[in-house]
N, C-alpha and C positions, 0 to 999 in steps of 0.2 A: 379462798372458795372460787371453787372453778363453775363455768357453766353447766347446766345440765337443763333438759326439754321436764317440763313439767306444762301437764293437764290441771287448770282449775275449773272448779264446777261450780257455779252460783246457781241458788237457788230463792230466787225473788217474785215477789207480786207482781201481775205481768200489767205494768203501770209506761206510761209514755215519759220517755227522758232518762230511761233507765239504761240503755246502751250510751248514750252521752256521757252520763256520769261515773259508769263503769271505764268507758274509756279513756276519759280523763286522770283516771286514777293510774293509770298506764303510761299518759302521756307527762305527766307530772313528774313520772322518777326517770324519763327518756328508755322504758321499755316496750322494746317493739313485738305487736299481739303478731305473733305468727300465721294463728287460725285462729278463728272465729265463727259460731256457729251456735243460733238461737231456738228453739224450738218447746213447745210447752212438754214439760214434765210427767213423768208418771203418775203427779198428783192434782186435779182438776183446778184449774186457775192458778197455776206457779209456771212459771217457765223456766225452762234452765239454757244458763249460757255455758257452753264450752269453751274457754279459751285456753289456746295453748304459746308458751312464750321459752325464750332458751335464756336462763338468765341461774343467781343462782339461790339456794337456799333460805338465806337471810332476805334477801330480796321480795320473792316470793310469801315468803313468812308476814312482810311489812305490807306487803296486798292484801294479802287475803284479810288482814286487819282492818285496814283501811274498806273494802267491799263491805263489811261484815258491819262498819259504822251506819251504811245507808239503811233508811229509816224501813225502806219494801225488800232489804233483801233476810230471808229466812236463814240462810247457812250456806258458806262456803267449803270447800274442800279442795285440797290438792294434794295432786298424784304425780309420782313420774312413771315413765313410761312401762314399768316391770309392774307396777300395782293396779292396772288397766287394761280393758279390750277394748283396739279403737281401731275403726278404719277412716278413709278419706274415699271421696269418688269423683271420678274425671269425665269429662268428655271430650273426645276427639274429631275435629269434622276431617274429614280426607276428599281431596276426588276422586270422584267414581270411578274414573278409567283406571286406577291405579289398584284396585280392587280387583282388576280380574289380568291387568297386562302384568303387574308385580307379584310374581304367585310369593313369593318371600312375607307381603305383608301379609297374608293370611297364615303363614305359619307364626309371624309374632303374634296376630293376636291369637291365636290357638296354644301355643307356647306360654303367653301372658297371663291367659285363663282370663281374655277379656270378651266382651260379647259385640257384635254387632246391632245396632240399635234400631236403624233404618238406613233404607238404601232410597236413592232418587239417583234422574240422569246424571246430576252435575254433583255430586259428593255421600258418602256415608259417613253414619256417625259411628265412634266406636265408644263403649262404655266401661271402664274399669274401674273397680271396689277394691279397696286392699292398703297393706300399709303406704306412709310415704313413699318409702324408696323403691316400690312398686311401682305405683304412678310415675316416678320418675324415671324410673328403669324404661318401660312404656313410653314414653315421652321422647327417652332418648333413639329406643329404635327405629322411630317413627319421625324422628327430624328429619332424616336423609330425605325423605319421601316429599318433604312438605306437610306442615301442618296447616291450614287454612282458618280453623279457629279452636282453642283450649279452654278450659274453664275447668277449676279443680273447685270441692268442694272443704268448706272445713272441717277440723276431726269433730268426728260424734265420739262417744266413749261411755262405759260402763265400768264400773269397779270393778276387781274382783271379789273385794271385800265387802261384806253389807254395809251399805249408807246407811243410815237412822234416819233419813228425813223424814219418813213417815211418822216413827214415833214421836220426832223435836215436835210436827206438828201438829199433830194429837194433845201435845204438852199445851202448844200457845192454845190451841182451840177450849181446851180446857179449862184454862184459866182466864177466856173472857164470858 
């Protein structure tokens, strides 16, 4: 079996220690988490963990099963890249003199559909939202000019198909 990119969406109660327990499941299997984002979900009091890994379907199925055994976990979904709509965000901090002295930087910003977020005497900050390869391409284009700081978010994603999480929660609430 070959490795592929998978996005695992974990819906859970917002409890202390959940991140540690979920990441421990990956650690035990020596699977690196490539991207991680935790945020409120569309359901009040429920958090959504969005985890990106590069592994086999067998390992993803195993991980999903282990995560679902956690008491606070409501439901876990796994998707390949073609089954979701996803984005990442990045910020690039560059020396301000380059913005005016290097015309090529303005072209790079425009061509990559990035935005200048702030400009000061010492630096300016560029924001880029897009797919991983788009952020990587902008990083590569700006590297020769000297990136003073760089930060990238974890992936955020929504599935193309309906995820029946609300129905699952309603069923659980009716049983209580």
